[in-house]
C-alpha angles and dihedrals in degrees: 000000000000130000092260090059089045090057089049090053090055091052090054090056096045099073089057089076097107116164102256134142114277120243114219118222119230107269097240092061097057106089097162131010092208100063127061104215109054097192134037125249099232108039142021116280120273130180089264092056093077090057097062093096100015106142095227097041128077106200118193112197134198110204103332122000085243092053099056127337133174109215113209133178128197095351096311124135133252094276096047095072120077132199122227126192112184107312099343135078116224121208143152116238093204098060142337089237087081099048090102093052092112119150096207123119109234089228086071094055138067123239115296115262119207108224119194141148121018093352092055091047087057101047106017120101127205093346126102110196107036148304141241106233126199130185123210109257119234111252119244135181095267136117140180140185129192141179129190140175134190148156123308087048093289123166131160140177130193134183133184132176128178126188125189111189127203087220115108134218119190088349095306131105117251123229135169136186137184133195136190131186135179132176138167134183138174088222134247091258129038113282090013100114124140139198119189133180131175135173124179137170137185141190118205135193111197127188133172092275105010142060131193122193128190111190138183126179142168128195131183122191133178121178139155130206135165111249090005093164106352132056094223103104097254129143101238132184142192128212110190134179120183129186123186131182118179140172121197133178127184129178123185111217098192132258091054093302117131145158123217130177135174146170130199145175122206131184122188123186117194128187107181122184120198089192106022092192097052117110110256136179128242089285115053116220094244109045119142135172123186131189123197127183117183143168133190140180127187145147151131126271134179110222099177114267091026141031117223121216111192141170135175128183138173133180136177120202138187134192132202113185142162093212110021093078105114100083133090100255142006102203134045145160124236126195134184131185123183133182122175116173116205130206125188134193125198113223128212092253092059095257125120132225114211126193121192119185126165146108145243130223121210122190138177132182090229106032108040124236142291134202116208133188128232120195128167133169118191141172116208129190119164091193095054127082086235095059095173134016119177147171121199144173124193140163123211133181139196140175128241123260125252091253089064095039102040105034111106110266099216106033144032136048093291116043117197139181122229091200096063109124143190115326117220130199126192114198126191117179145158124203148170136199132183149112134276135167091351094311125118116204149162133196136183137187115201144175118197129183116197116198121197092001110177110234131173113231141185130224123191113253094021115105095211144064117242135212109233132172115237134184108216136176119208124192119187154145132213131192132187127183130177135185135169129203127181092271105020138053116193128186119181128187135181130181128179123188140182128187138197112190132191115192092184095242096311113151106246135153099183143002124228095203122001092054095035099093141122112256085199130012128180125186132188126184115189129183116186120188106208102192125312097307111036130062129181119208119192124179120183138177124182120188143183104205130203110255117261127181090215093064105094104175139025097039123238098293124066147159124210122191137179117199123192134179121194129191121197108181114216089225091056102043096172096048129087127187117198141188119191137179120194119196087019094185092046091238117191094200112140108230088191110036114257092010110114114239122246110252130232114304124199125189140167126203149164129222132190124197132191 
C-alpha cells in the first residue's frame, strides 16, 4: 500500500467522528495513550507491544513484535536504546536484541515514557540515544481475563488480578497482583511458529507519598523464522528463558523532589539455531546464558539556591557461551555517576528560566572511564501556548555487547572484534512543547554524532555479518501532536532523518542496522467511539526507508496498519468482544533487511473485567 492509499484510509475513518459520549476503558488495559490498539493480534501483550506504533519509536520486528523486536530511537540502532523500570536500567550483555526480553505484565506498569537528550544523559545507563522508561503502577482491586483465537493457528489467553488490602505493614497499605499469559501460533510463514508463556507476581507497600514494589517474573519463548538473523536462506529459531527479580522504592518529597532506588537480578538463557533442522549434539553450537545484577539510586532535591538532580547505577554481568569464546573477558562491572545542579529564575511575565549544567562519569573494570557534560537551558510557562522551550547538549557513552566482542573475528556466521571500545554519542538539540487550539504537541530538532558506534555489516561473497566501528552523523526532527474530541482521539507523529557514515575504510556493501532507518516516518493513531457500545481503533505507520541491497521484498516505502473493533454491550458492562487485524494491507516490507515480513494476522477475542 502506498502513501496515497494510506491518506485515503484516514479519510474513510474521519467521517465516523459522530458526537457521542466517550466510553472509558478499564485502567489496566491502557498500556500507552499514544497508540490505538493496546494489544497485538497474535500474542499476549508485552511491554514492547505498546511501542509498535509509538510516534517516537521505530520498532523493527522479526516474526512478531513479541517474538523479537529491535527498539530504536532517532535513527539509532538496536543497542542504543535502553529500558528503565523504576530506578534501574535493564539490559542484556550478550546482545541488544534481547533488551526487550522483560517478563513483566504491562498491567503492572505505567505508560512508556520516551527519554532522550539531557534527561537521558542523566538517568540512562549504557545506552547512547535514549531509553524507554516505565513506572510501577499502583495496585488496585481489579482483575481481567481474556481469550482470543485467529488464523495461522493462533490462540492466546491472559489473566490479571490485583488486590489492594486495607491492612498495613510498617504504616503502609499492602497490595499484591499476579499475571499469566500464554499464546501459540503456527506462524504466518512456513517455519514461523511461536510458543510463549509468562508468569509474574508482585507485592506492593503503598503510602501517601511512597511506593515499594517487590517483583518476580519468568518468561519462556520459542519461535522460528527464516533468515531470523542472517541473510543466508536458513530456517532459524530461538529458545529463550528469562527470569527477573526486582525491588524498587520511590518516595515523593513534594515540589517535584523525589528519591528512588532499586535493585534487580536478571538471567537470560538463549539457545539459537542457525539451521533448526540440522543434527546437533547435546550442546547446540549457539547456547548463551547471561546473568546481570544491578542497583541504582537517583532523585531530585532542592537544597536552597540550587536543585540537585542525581543518579548512580552499577551492574555486574557474566556470560557462559558455547560460541562467544574468542574475546578477552566474559564478565565485567559497569558504574555510572551523574550530578546535574539546576538553577531557576522567575521572570516578570510569570515564566521561569531554568539552567541545568553537570556531568556524568562512566567506568568499567575492562574499558577505562569517561566523563561527559550535560547542559540544558529552558524557558517554562504553564500559562503560555509554548509551555516549554529548550536547548541542550549532552554526551553519552556505552560499551559493546559480548556478541560483538567475543565472536571470532575470522570465522563463523557472526564475526566480532575484541578490540572494540567505548562508544560515544554527542547530542545537540532544541525543542518545544505546548498546547494550541485544543492540540497538545512537542517538536525537536537534533544533531547527533556517534563515534565508534558498533554496527553489523555485510560484504558480498562473505557468509557472515561483521561487527565494524563507524563514525556517523545523524540530523533529524520529530513532531508529535495529540487532540481529543468527544468521539475521537487522534495522535499524529512525524520524523525525518539524514545520515553521513564513515566506516574508516572497512569493506562493506550493506549495513543491517546503522543504515537501516526511515528517512521519513509518519504515524497516525485514531480511536473512534461509535455510540456507547462500539469503538474503532486504527494505528498506522507510513515510511520512506533508506535503500539497502539486503532488502529483497517490499521495496523501500511501506505502510503498516492495525485495525481493531471492540463491542461492549450495555447489558454486559464488564465484557468486551474484539476483532483485530495486524498488517492490514499484508505488506511484505522487510523491517530488518533480508528478514521476511510477518503476514496479515486476524484474531477475535473476548475479555471480562472485574
